[in-house]
GUBAVO-315880 format. One record per residue: x, y, z of N, C-alpha, C in turn; residue number from 0. Coordinates in steps of 0.05 Angstrom, whole numbers, plus 5000, padded with zeros to 4 digits. Atoms other than C-alpha are relative to their C-alpha. Layout:
N
{n_u->X&n_v->Y&n_w->Z&ca_u->X&ca_v->Y&ca_w->Z&c_u->X&c_v->Y&c_w->Z&n->NUM}
...
END
This chain:
97
{n_u->5017&n_v->4976&n_w->5000&ca_u->5000&ca_v->5000&ca_w->5000&c_u->5017&c_v->5025&c_w->5000&n->0}
{n_u->4982&n_v->4977&n_w->4998&ca_u->5057&ca_v->5047&ca_w->5017&c_u->5012&c_v->5006&c_w->4972&n->1}
{n_u->4988&n_v->4997&n_w->5027&ca_u->5087&ca_v->5035&ca_w->4947&c_u->4980&c_v->5015&c_w->4982&n->2}
{n_u->5021&n_v->4987&n_w->5017&ca_u->5021&ca_v->5055&ca_w->4913&c_u->4998&c_v->5029&c_w->5008&n->3}
{n_u->5002&n_v->4972&n_w->4991&ca_u->5016&ca_v->5118&ca_w->4955&c_u->5024&c_v->5016&c_w->4991&n->4}
{n_u->4976&n_v->4986&n_w->5009&ca_u->5088&ca_v->5137&ca_w->4939&c_u->4999&c_v->5005&c_w->4970&n->5}
{n_u->5001&n_v->4998&n_w->5029&ca_u->5077&ca_v->5124&ca_w->4865&c_u->4979&c_v->5022&c_w->4992&n->6}
{n_u->5020&n_v->4980&n_w->5006&ca_u->5013&ca_v->5165&ca_w->4863&c_u->5009&c_v->5028&c_w->5008&n->7}
{n_u->4989&n_v->4974&n_w->4992&ca_u->5047&ca_v->5222&ca_w->4901&c_u->5021&c_v->5010&c_w->4980&n->8}
{n_u->4980&n_v->4992&n_w->5020&ca_u->5105&ca_v->5222&ca_w->4852&c_u->4987&c_v->5009&c_w->4974&n->9}
{n_u->5014&n_v->4992&n_w->5025&ca_u->5058&ca_v->5224&ca_w->4792&c_u->4986&c_v->5027&c_w->5003&n->10}
{n_u->5014&n_v->4974&n_w->4995&ca_u->5018&ca_v->5281&ca_w->4823&c_u->5020&c_v->5023&c_w->5000&n->11}
{n_u->4980&n_v->4979&n_w->4999&ca_u->5081&ca_v->5321&ca_w->4836&c_u->5011&c_v->5005&c_w->4972&n->12}
{n_u->4990&n_v->4996&n_w->5027&ca_u->5106&ca_v->5309&ca_w->4765&c_u->4979&c_v->5015&c_w->4983&n->13}
{n_u->5021&n_v->4987&n_w->5015&ca_u->5039&ca_v->5331&ca_w->4737&c_u->4998&c_v->5030&c_w->5007&n->14}
{n_u->5000&n_v->4972&n_w->4991&ca_u->5040&ca_v->5396&ca_w->4778&c_u->5024&c_v->5014&c_w->4989&n->15}
{n_u->4976&n_v->4988&n_w->5010&ca_u->5111&ca_v->5409&ca_w->4756&c_u->4998&c_v->5006&c_w->4970&n->16}
{n_u->5003&n_v->4996&n_w->5028&ca_u->5093&ca_v->5401&ca_w->4683&c_u->4983&c_v->5025&c_w->4994&n->17}
{n_u->5016&n_v->4976&n_w->5003&ca_u->5040&ca_v->5456&ca_w->4690&c_u->5014&c_v->5025&c_w->5009&n->18}
{n_u->4986&n_v->4976&n_w->4989&ca_u->5087&ca_v->5502&ca_w->4728&c_u->5022&c_v->5009&c_w->4982&n->19}
{n_u->4978&n_v->4992&n_w->5018&ca_u->5143&ca_v->5502&ca_w->4676&c_u->4990&c_v->5016&c_w->4977&n->20}
{n_u->5009&n_v->4985&n_w->5023&ca_u->5139&ca_v->5553&ca_w->4621&c_u->4999&c_v->4983&c_w->4975&n->21}
{n_u->5003&n_v->5016&n_w->5024&ca_u->5115&ca_v->5526&ca_w->4555&c_u->5020&c_v->5009&c_w->4979&n->22}
{n_u->4982&n_v->4992&n_w->5022&ca_u->5158&ca_v->5526&ca_w->4492&c_u->4985&c_v->5018&c_w->4981&n->23}
{n_u->5011&n_v->4981&n_w->5019&ca_u->5147&ca_v->5577&ca_w->4438&c_u->4985&c_v->4985&c_w->4978&n->24}
{n_u->5016&n_v->5012&n_w->5022&ca_u->5094&ca_v->5561&ca_w->4386&c_u->4999&c_v->5020&c_w->4977&n->25}
{n_u->5002&n_v->4983&n_w->5024&ca_u->5085&ca_v->5588&ca_w->4316&c_u->4976&c_v->5019&c_w->5004&n->26}
{n_u->5023&n_v->4982&n_w->5000&ca_u->5041&ca_v->5648&ca_w->4307&c_u->4978&c_v->4988&c_w->4983&n->27}
{n_u->5023&n_v->5009&n_w->5016&ca_u->4972&ca_v->5635&ca_w->4279&c_u->4994&c_v->5022&c_w->4980&n->28}
{n_u->5006&n_v->4981&n_w->5021&ca_u->4959&ca_v->5669&ca_w->4212&c_u->5022&c_v->4999&c_w->4979&n->29}
{n_u->4980&n_v->4999&n_w->5021&ca_u->5005&ca_v->5692&ca_w->4156&c_u->5015&c_v->5027&c_w->5001&n->30}
{n_u->4984&n_v->4976&n_w->5002&ca_u->5060&ca_v->5742&ca_w->4144&c_u->5013&c_v->5000&c_w->4972&n->31}
{n_u->4987&n_v->4997&n_w->5026&ca_u->5086&ca_v->5769&ca_w->4078&c_u->5023&c_v->5019&c_w->5003&n->32}
{n_u->4976&n_v->4983&n_w->4999&ca_u->5157&ca_v->5796&ca_w->4072&c_u->5009&c_v->5002&c_w->4971&n->33}
{n_u->4992&n_v->4995&n_w->5027&ca_u->5173&ca_v->5828&ca_w->4005&c_u->4989&c_v->4980&c_w->4980&n->34}
{n_u->5014&n_v->5017&n_w->5019&ca_u->5122&ca_v->5785&ca_w->3969&c_u->5001&c_v->4970&c_w->5006&n->35}
{n_u->4999&n_v->5029&n_w->4992&ca_u->5140&ca_v->5718&ca_w->4003&c_u->4982&c_v->4996&c_w->5024&n->36}
{n_u->5019&n_v->5004&n_w->4979&ca_u->5084&ca_v->5691&ca_w->4046&c_u->5008&c_v->4976&c_w->5017&n->37}
{n_u->4994&n_v->5021&n_w->4981&ca_u->5095&ca_v->5649&ca_w->4108&c_u->4975&c_v->4994&c_w->5016&n->38}
{n_u->5023&n_v->5008&n_w->4984&ca_u->5038&ca_v->5610&ca_w->4140&c_u->5009&c_v->4992&c_w->5028&n->39}
{n_u->4994&n_v->5006&n_w->4972&ca_u->5038&ca_v->5606&ca_w->4216&c_u->5030&c_v->5003&c_w->5005&n->40}
{n_u->4970&n_v->4996&n_w->4998&ca_u->5109&ca_v->5636&ca_w->4218&c_u->5009&c_v->4999&c_w->5029&n->41}
{n_u->4987&n_v->4999&n_w->4974&ca_u->5157&ca_v->5629&ca_w->4276&c_u->5030&c_v->5005&c_w->4995&n->42}
{n_u->4972&n_v->4994&n_w->5002&ca_u->5228&ca_v->5651&ca_w->4290&c_u->5007&c_v->5023&c_w->4983&n->43}
{n_u->4988&n_v->4978&n_w->5015&ca_u->5272&ca_v->5696&ca_w->4248&c_u->4998&c_v->4995&c_w->4970&n->44}
{n_u->5001&n_v->5001&n_w->5029&ca_u->5262&ca_v->5710&ca_w->4174&c_u->5018&c_v->5022&c_w->4989&n->45}
{n_u->4981&n_v->4981&n_w->5011&ca_u->5319&ca_v->5744&ca_w->4135&c_u->4996&c_v->5003&c_w->4971&n->46}
{n_u->5001&n_v->4994&n_w->5028&ca_u->5313&ca_v->5778&ca_w->4068&c_u->5029&c_v->5004&c_w->4990&n->47}
{n_u->4973&n_v->4997&n_w->5011&ca_u->5375&ca_v->5774&ca_w->4024&c_u->5002&c_v->5022&c_w->4980&n->48}
{n_u->5000&n_v->4978&n_w->5019&ca_u->5355&ca_v->5828&ca_w->3975&c_u->4996&c_v->5026&c_w->5017&n->49}
{n_u->5001&n_v->4975&n_w->4985&ca_u->5369&ca_v->5897&ca_w->4003&c_u->4983&c_v->5020&c_w->4985&n->50}
{n_u->5020&n_v->4982&n_w->5010&ca_u->5309&ca_v->5940&ca_w->3989&c_u->4983&c_v->5008&c_w->5024&n->51}
{n_u->5017&n_v->4996&n_w->4977&ca_u->5255&ca_v->5969&ca_w->4033&c_u->4987&c_v->4973&c_w->5008&n->52}
{n_u->5012&n_v->5025&n_w->4989&ca_u->5230&ca_v->5912&ca_w->4077&c_u->4970&c_v->5005&c_w->5003&n->53}
{n_u->5029&n_v->4997&n_w->4999&ca_u->5155&ca_v->5908&ca_w->4064&c_u->4989&c_v->4976&c_w->5016&n->54}
{n_u->5010&n_v->5022&n_w->4983&ca_u->5121&ca_v->5868&ca_w->4120&c_u->4970&c_v->5004&c_w->5004&n->55}
{n_u->5029&n_v->5001&n_w->4995&ca_u->5048&ca_v->5850&ca_w->4123&c_u->4995&c_v->4978&c_w->5021&n->56}
{n_u->5003&n_v->5019&n_w->4978&ca_u->5036&ca_v->5817&ca_w->4191&c_u->4971&c_v->4995&c_w->5007&n->57}
{n_u->5028&n_v->5008&n_w->4994&ca_u->4969&ca_v->5782&ca_w->4194&c_u->4999&c_v->4976&c_w->5018&n->58}
{n_u->4999&n_v->5021&n_w->4981&ca_u->4985&ca_v->5738&ca_w->4253&c_u->4989&c_v->5010&c_w->5027&n->59}
{n_u->5009&n_v->4992&n_w->4973&ca_u->4965&ca_v->5738&ca_w->4326&c_u->5023&c_v->5009&c_w->5018&n->60}
{n_u->4976&n_v->4991&n_w->4985&ca_u->5035&ca_v->5761&ca_w->4347&c_u->5012&c_v->5025&c_w->4987&n->61}
{n_u->4985&n_v->4976&n_w->5011&ca_u->5078&ca_v->5823&ca_w->4338&c_u->5024&c_v->4990&c_w->4985&n->62}
{n_u->4976&n_v->5005&n_w->5015&ca_u->5135&ca_v->5825&ca_w->4289&c_u->5021&c_v->5020&c_w->5007&n->63}
{n_u->4978&n_v->4982&n_w->4992&ca_u->5202&ca_v->5855&ca_w->4310&c_u->5019&c_v->5002&c_w->4976&n->64}
{n_u->4984&n_v->4994&n_w->5024&ca_u->5242&ca_v->5887&ca_w->4254&c_u->5029&c_v->5007&c_w->5008&n->65}
{n_u->4972&n_v->4996&n_w->4994&ca_u->5319&ca_v->5884&ca_w->4255&c_u->5016&c_v->5010&c_w->4976&n->66}
{n_u->4985&n_v->4990&n_w->5022&ca_u->5372&ca_v->5919&ca_w->4213&c_u->5019&c_v->4980&c_w->4987&n->67}
{n_u->4980&n_v->5019&n_w->5009&ca_u->5419&ca_v->5859&ca_w->4206&c_u->4988&c_v->4973&c_w->4995&n->68}
{n_u->5010&n_v->5027&n_w->5004&ca_u->5410&ca_v->5788&ca_w->4181&c_u->4999&c_v->4984&c_w->5026&n->69}
{n_u->5003&n_v->5017&n_w->4977&ca_u->5389&ca_v->5734&ca_w->4230&c_u->4990&c_v->5014&c_w->5025&n->70}
{n_u->5012&n_v->4985&n_w->4978&ca_u->5352&ca_v->5784&ca_w->4273&c_u->5021&c_v->5011&c_w->5020&n->71}
{n_u->4979&n_v->4988&n_w->4984&ca_u->5415&ca_v->5818&ca_w->4298&c_u->4999&c_v->5031&c_w->4998&n->72}
{n_u->4999&n_v->4971&n_w->4999&ca_u->5428&ca_v->5891&ca_w->4316&c_u->4977&c_v->5011&c_w->5017&n->73}
{n_u->5021&n_v->4987&n_w->4985&ca_u->5384&ca_v->5941&ca_w->4352&c_u->4975&c_v->5000&c_w->4984&n->74}
{n_u->5025&n_v->5001&n_w->5015&ca_u->5311&ca_v->5934&ca_w->4334&c_u->4994&c_v->5026&c_w->4986&n->75}
{n_u->5008&n_v->4977&n_w->5016&ca_u->5285&ca_v->5981&ca_w->4281&c_u->4972&c_v->5008&c_w->5008&n->76}
{n_u->5028&n_v->4994&n_w->4994&ca_u->5211&ca_v->5976&ca_w->4298&c_u->4987&c_v->4975&c_w->5010&n->77}
{n_u->5017&n_v->5022&n_w->4992&ca_u->5157&ca_v->5933&ca_w->4328&c_u->4974&c_v->5004&c_w->4984&n->78}
{n_u->5024&n_v->4999&n_w->5016&ca_u->5100&ca_v->5918&ca_w->4280&c_u->4978&c_v->4984&c_w->5014&n->79}
{n_u->5021&n_v->5014&n_w->4985&ca_u->5036&ca_v->5901&ca_w->4317&c_u->4986&c_v->4979&c_w->4982&n->80}
{n_u->5015&n_v->5020&n_w->5015&ca_u->4993&ca_v->5842&ca_w->4297&c_u->4979&c_v->5014&c_w->4983&n->81}
{n_u->5020&n_v->4989&n_w->5018&ca_u->4945&ca_v->5854&ca_w->4239&c_u->5007&c_v->5027&c_w->4989&n->82}
{n_u->4992&n_v->4975&n_w->5011&ca_u->4985&ca_v->5911&ca_w->4209&c_u->5022&c_v->4996&c_w->4979&n->83}
{n_u->4979&n_v->5001&n_w->5021&ca_u->5033&ca_v->5927&ca_w->4152&c_u->5015&c_v->5026&c_w->4999&n->84}
{n_u->4984&n_v->4976&n_w->5002&ca_u->5090&ca_v->5975&ca_w->4140&c_u->5025&c_v->4993&c_w->4984&n->85}
{n_u->4975&n_v->5003&n_w->5015&ca_u->5155&ca_v->5986&ca_w->4101&c_u->5023&c_v->5012&c_w->5017&n->86}
{n_u->4977&n_v->4991&n_w->4984&ca_u->5224&ca_v->5995&ca_w->4132&c_u->5025&c_v->5001&c_w->4983&n->87}
{n_u->4974&n_v->4997&n_w->5014&ca_u->5288&ca_v->6022&ca_w->4100&c_u->5022&c_v->4993&c_w->5020&n->88}
{n_u->4978&n_v->5008&n_w->4983&ca_u->5352&ca_v->5994&ca_w->4127&c_u->4995&c_v->4977&c_w->5018&n->89}
{n_u->5006&n_v->5024&n_w->4984&ca_u->5321&ca_v->5931&ca_w->4155&c_u->5002&c_v->4975&c_w->4982&n->90}
{n_u->4996&n_v->5025&n_w->5016&ca_u->5335&ca_v->5859&ca_w->4133&c_u->4987&c_v->4976&c_w->5012&n->91}
{n_u->5011&n_v->5024&n_w->4988&ca_u->5302&ca_v->5812&ca_w->4182&c_u->4977&c_v->5006&c_w->5019&n->92}
{n_u->5025&n_v->4997&n_w->4984&ca_u->5237&ca_v->5800&ca_w->4220&c_u->4998&c_v->4976&c_w->5019&n->93}
{n_u->5004&n_v->5021&n_w->4979&ca_u->5226&ca_v->5761&ca_w->4285&c_u->4971&c_v->5000&c_w->5009&n->94}
{n_u->5027&n_v->5003&n_w->4989&ca_u->5157&ca_v->5735&ca_w->4303&c_u->5003&c_v->4994&c_w->5029&n->95}
{n_u->4998&n_v->5001&n_w->4971&ca_u->5150&ca_v->5745&ca_w->4377&c_u->4976&c_v->4986&c_w->5012&n->96}
END
């Protein structure tokens, strides 16, 4: 009986711990277009290799953070709210937050 009680207690503790830990990042829901390329349910960093104004149409449930350097490096240029669009000069990458 003691073994069953110990096992149940350990399972209950593990279950509570699973809910207490922060969850991993998930993809945004919706779509985002960067310079004519569309990404469904985007996540992470997206870098444009062609240097031109960065045209971003963010139709996701998350904000998009605009960076001046590839791979989402450098000081952020702007934060584009969800369900909005804008163009950025001197920017090359977008991070879905």
